[in-house]
N, C-alpha and C positions, 0 to 999 in steps of 0.2 A: 504494500500500500504506500502510495506517495506520501511524503511528509514535508511540511513546511520547513524550509532551511533554517528558520528561526525557532523551530520547535525547542522548548526549553529542556526537554528530557533526552538529551543526546546519549552518547555511549556511556554506559555505566562503568564504574570502577568498583573494586571490592569494598573500599571504605566509604564510597559515596555513590550509591546505586543510581541516583537520579540527580542530574545537575539542574540548577536553577538558572534563569537567564542572567546574562551579564548585568551588573548593576548599572542603573541609569540615573542620571542626575547625581554624579559622583559626589560623595561626601554627605549628601542629605537623604539619599534614597528617593528623591523626587523624580518623577518621570520626565523624560526629555520633552522638549517642545515638539509640536507637530511639524513635519517637514513642510517647508515653505515659510517658516517663521512664526506661525500662529502658536500661541501658548495653549496649554492643555485646558480643557473645560473644568471649572472649579467643581462642578457636580460630579466629576469623575475623580479628580485628584484628592478630594476630601476623603475618599476611601482609604487613603494612606496617612491621613493626618488627624481626623476627628476621633472622638471617643468611640471605642469599639462597642460598648453596650448600647450607646445611643444609635450608632449606625445599624447594629443588628436589629434593634427594636424598630427603627424606621423602615428597614427593608423587610423584616420578617412579618410584621403585622399584615401589610397588604399581600405579601406572598402567601402566607398561611391562609388568610381569608380567600385569596384567589384560588388556591388549590382545593380548598373546601368547596368553593363555588364550582370548580371544574369537576370535582368528584360527585357533586350533587346531580349532574346530568343523569347518570345511571340510576341513582336513587329515585329521582323524580319519575323517570321512565318506568321503573319497576312498580312504583306505588300506583301510578295511574293505570298501568296495565293490569296489575293484580286485582284492583277493585273493579275495573271495567270488563276485563276478559276472564279473570280467574287464574287458576294455577297453570293453565295451558299457555297463557301469556308470559308468565314468569319462566316457564320451561323454555319457551322460544327464545327469550332474551338470554337465558343461560347457555343455550346452544350457540347463540350468536356471540357470546362474550369473548371467546378466544380470538375471533376475528376482530372485534372491537379493540382488544388489547394490542393486536398486531398493528392496527392503525395508530394507536397511541405510541407504540414503539418506533414506528417510522417517523412520526412527527417529532419525537424526542431525539431520534438519531441525528437529524439535521438541525433541529432547533437548539437542543442542549449543547451539541458539539460546536455549532457556530457561535453560540453565546459564550462558551468557555474560551474559545479562541479570541473572540472580540475583547473579552475582559483582560486576557493576558496582553494583547496588543495595546489596549488602552493603558495598562500598567507600564508598558514600555514607552508610552508617549506617541505611538503610531496610530493616529485616528484614521488615516486613509486605509490602512490594512484592516482595521475593524469594520469599516464600511464595505470593503470587498468581501469580508466574511458574511456580513448581513446580506449583501446582494447575491452571493452564491447560495445562501440558504434559501432565498426566494426561488431561485432557479431550480435547485434540487427539489423543492416542494412541488413545483409545476411538473417536473419529470415524474416524480412518484405518483402524482394524481393521474397522469395519463396511463401509467402502467396499471394502477389499481382499477381504474374504470374499465380498461380493456379486458382485464381478467374477469371482472364481475359480469361483463356482457357475454361471456362464454358460459352457456348453461352447464357444459360438462365440468369445467373447472369449479364453478360455484357449487354444483352438487357434490363434487369430490371433497370440497372444504366442509360442507355440511355433514357428509358421512364421517369425515375425520373428527368432527365435533360430536359424534354419536347421536345425531338427530334421529329420533324414532319416526315412524311413518306418520303419526298423528301430529308431531311438532314440526316436521320438515317444511310444509308450505308457509307457515308463519315465520319461521326463521329465515327462509329464503327471501321473503319480501323485505324483512328488516335489514338483512345484510346488504342486499343489492342497492337499496336506497342510500345507505350510508356510504357505500363504495363510490357512487356517482358524485357525492358531495364531499369527497375526502379532502380536496384542496382547502375547504373552509376550516377544517380541523388543523391542517398543517400550518396555515397562516395564523389562525386565531389562537392556537396554543404554542406552536413552535417559535414563531417570530415574536410573539408576545414577550418572551424572556428578554429580548434585546431592549425593550422599553425600560425594564428594571435596571439593566446594566448601563443604560444611558442616563441613569440618575433620576428616574421618575417612577418609583414603585407604586405610588398611588394611582397614577395613570394606568399602569399595568393591571392593577386590581379593577379599575373602572371598566376596562374592556371585557373582563371576565364576568363582572356583575351584569353588564348589559346583556351578555349572552344567556346567563342563567335566568334572568327575569323574562326574557323573550321566550326561552324554551319552556318555562313553566306556563306562561300564558298560552302558548301555542299547543302545549300538551292538553291543557284543559279544553281548549277550543276543538282541537282535532279528535282527541280520544273520548272525552266525556260528552261534549255537546254534539259533535258531528258523528260520533260512533265509528270512526275510521280504524279503530283497533291498533294492531301492530304497525300497519303502514302509517297511520297518523302519528304514532309515537316516534317513528324514524324521521318523518318529515318535520316534526316539531324539534327534534334534536338538530337537524340541519338548519332550521330557521334560526335557532339560538346561536349556532356556530357562525352563521352568516353575519349576524349582528356583531359578534366579537371580531370577526375577520375585517369587517368594514371599519371598525374603530381602530384596529391596529394599523391598517394601511393609512388611515387618515393621519395618524400621529407621525408616521415616517415620511409621508408625502407632502402634507400641507401645514403641519404645526410649525410655527416660527421658533427659531432659536434652539432646535434640538441638536445634540452633539453628533448624532448619526442619522443618515438619510438613505432611503432606497434610491439608488441611481442606476440607470440603464447601463452605464459604463462599468459599474461594479457587478452587474449580473452576468457578465461574460464568464463562463465556467473556467476555472483555473485548476489544472490537475493537482498542483501542489496544495492549494487552499482546500479543494474538495477532499483530498486525501487526509489532511489534518482535521477537517471538520468531522469526517467519518470516524477517524481514530479517537478524537475527543468525545464524540457522541456515542460511541459504541457501548460504553458502560451503561448509559441510560437505556439504550436500545436493548442491551442484553438483559437488563432488569425486567423490562416489559415483555420482551420476546420469551424470556424464561417463564414469566407468568402465563403467557399464551400456551407454551408447551405443557405446563402444569395443568392448565384448564382443559386442553384437549385430552390429556391422560386422565384427569379427574372425571371428566364427563363420561369417558369410557368405563371407568371403574364404578361410577355412580349408576349407570345403566345396568352394569353387570350385577353388582351387589344389591342395588335397589330392587331389581326384579326378584331377588331371592328373599326379600324382606316383605313384611305386610304393607309397607308404604307403596311399593311399585316403582318402576323406573321414572315415570313422569313426575310423581310427587318428590322423589329423591332429587331429581334435577331442580325442581322448583325450590325445595328447601335449601339445598346447598348453594343454589344461585343467590338466595337472600344472604346467606352467610358470607359468600364471596364479596357481595356488594358492600356489606357492612365492613368486612375486613379491609377491602380496598379503600373505603371511605375513611377508616381510622388512620391509615398511613398517609393520606393526602396532606394533612397538616404537617406531618413530619417531612414529607417531600418538600413542602413549602418552606420549611426551615432550611433544608439543605440547598434548595434553589436560591433562597435569599442570601445565604452566606457565601455562595459560590463566587460571585464577583468580588466580594471582600477578600476571600482566600486567594483567588487568582491574581488580583491586583497587587496585594501585599507580597505574595510569593514572587511575582514578576519583579517587584521593586526590592526584593530581598529584605523585607521587614519581617523577620521570622518570629519575633516576639508577638507581633500583631497576628501572625498566622496562627500561632498556638492559642492565643487568647480567643480568637474568633472561633476556632474549632471547639474548644471546651465550653464556651458559653453557648454555642449552638447546640451541642449535645445536652447541656443542662436544660435548655428551654424545651427541646424535643422530648426529653424524659418527663418533664412536668406534664406536658400535654398528654403523653401516653398513659400516665397514671390516671389522669382525670377520665380519659376515654375508657380505660379498663374498668374503673368503678361504675361508670354509667352502664356499660355492657353487662357486667356481672349482676347489677341490680335490676335492670330493665330488659332482660333478654326476651321475656314473653311478650310484653307490649311492643317491642321492636318487630317481632315476628308477625303479630296481628296487623301492624301498620301496613304491611305489604299485601294484605288481602288473604293471608293464610288463615283458614277458618277452622277446619276440624281439629279436635283436641289432640289426636295422635300426632299430627304433623306439626302443630304448635309446640308440643313437648319435645319432639325430636329436633326441631329447628333451634329452640332455645338451648338445648343440651349441646348441639353442635357449635353454636355461636360462642358459648362460654369456653368450650374446650379449644376451639380453633384460635382464640385470642388469649389463651392462658398466659403467655409470656409477653403480652403487649407492652408492659411497662419498660421492657429492655430493648424494644425494637428501635426506638429513637437512636440509641447508641449505635446500633448496627447500620442503619440507613445513613445517618449523618457521617459516621466514621468511614463508610465505604465511599461516599460522595466526596470526601476530602481529597482522595487520590485522583479523582477525575478533575476537580477544580484546580489542582496544582500540577496538572499536566503529566500524570502518571497513569495512563489509561490501562496498562496491562494489569496492574494491581487492582484498580477499580473494577475491571471486568471480572477478575477472579472472585473478588469479594461479593459482587452483586450476584454472581452465578451460584455461590454457595447456598444461599437461602432458597433460591427459586428453582435450581436444577440439581446441582451436585449432591445436595443432601435430600431435598424433598422428593425428587422423582423416584429414587430407589425406595424410599420409605412408602410412598403411595403404592408402589408395586408389591412390596413385600409384606407390610404390616397387616393388610386385610386377611392374608392367609395364615400368617404366623401368630399374631397376637391372640386371636380367639382360641388357639390351642393352649396358650398359657393362661388366659383369663377366660374361662368358659362363659362368664356372664356377658361378654362382649360379642356382638355380631360383627360380621365382616364390614358392614356399612359403618358401624360405630368405630371400629378399629381404623378405618380409613381416615377419620378425622384426627386421630392421634398423631398422624404423620406431621401435621402442621407445627404443634409446639415442640416436638423433638427436633425438627429441622431448624426452628428458630433458635433453640439452645445452641446447637452446633455452629450456626452462623454467627451468633453473638460472640461466642468464644473465639472464633477465628479472627474476627475484626479486632478484638482486643489484643491478640498477639501481634497483628500487623501494625496497629497504632502504637504499641509499646516500642516496637522496632523503629518506627518512623520518628517518634519523639527523640529517641536516642540519636538518630541520623541528623535531625535538625540541630541538636545541641552540638554535635561534632562540627557541622558546617558553620555554625555561628562562632564556635571557638576558633576554627581555622581562619575565618575572616577577621576576627578580632586580633589574632596574632599577626596576620598580614598587615593590617592597618597600623599596628604598633611598630612593626619593623620599618614601615615607610616613614 
């Protein structure tokens, strides 16, 4: 894969596995001026000078709220469908869920990767390079949209995807409609979510939040109109989602095209694809892509196991899909605020890492982890106390399914208080230009540990604990995987803190000698 020649993580040595960029603004750590004589934008350079707690609060609040807003799309879809269509609507969205996660993975591949590159370039004082990153992200989004829409227009490919998602004969027509509509409007998600991150890096976190809120409000209104009032069912839910994404997309484009005084703009000259820039964007964005792609793989596999073991239980395959679909949506929703924290501190980590302000890098990381942990604990308490009302809010009615859904919800999120440490810790390596480590750490929770456990535990665990069914044992895989992933991130972060101390000590000795 092609790499930007200014990529900060060049060839590693034994004592210093990852190099940081050469210091800029010698003596102060301040970024150099923009080529052409223009000085850096104060909204950007303040990331290396202002109070870290104040910056994290300013960036995190709108980012967290924004990710909650983004995660609310699926919650709203499911609630409207559950009450208007019943369990079959929830089952259809569960079957469609792996494809929806793939869409998010693609949007984050280009959006998060380009944003990480732009933050590093801004830290180096090269705003032109940051704008080229933004332009190439827009171009990549258009290319991905054409590919996705073309695949969705092919009935053979679409049916193969639904089969891979374990769609039963009863659920398949509903899921096909939902997926196809979302495929044709995929560009709206790419711009509305992926390019939105650049607004935050440009120093306008509240504006980034506003674009997301606009989309959620629109999606909610259109869901009520299309699903409840007009009775369009699954098709109406998908169209309402696209309508909300269209509003977000329009707001994002307006900011970069027409708003005065912004530090970054979408320019046609910057949209010309560069092999070097595209390669670096994909390398930096791959950890975020891997996280979501891993979730999609788990969803494909989980749906298969749900149909298999659900058919062997009194619930049946369709009800098992509906129940665990609700659990997955709540699980995804609970980590959205944590992803919001990791996204919010990403430009702060990248800027200060690029400027070699390592004390600020460490402080940002640990304050981010602390904030994420507090939110996880609050969410965990809510889930443990209100699991039954949460299940019924999605239109799940009969007692047996409510009991199973609440049991699965509590078990699936058992280790939620520690997930903030895992997610923010893994994201640190992406933000500081160490994608290989970030890729591995994101894959531990979603693939390396979870996939084998989903395959093995439903057969093995009931033999050891006779009171557990295969369907119940399937749920145990989630907390076990969480534990292993949390431990692994802890080991990596301990080694990274040691590396940063060595780097800082080496730099201090070099400065003293000079």
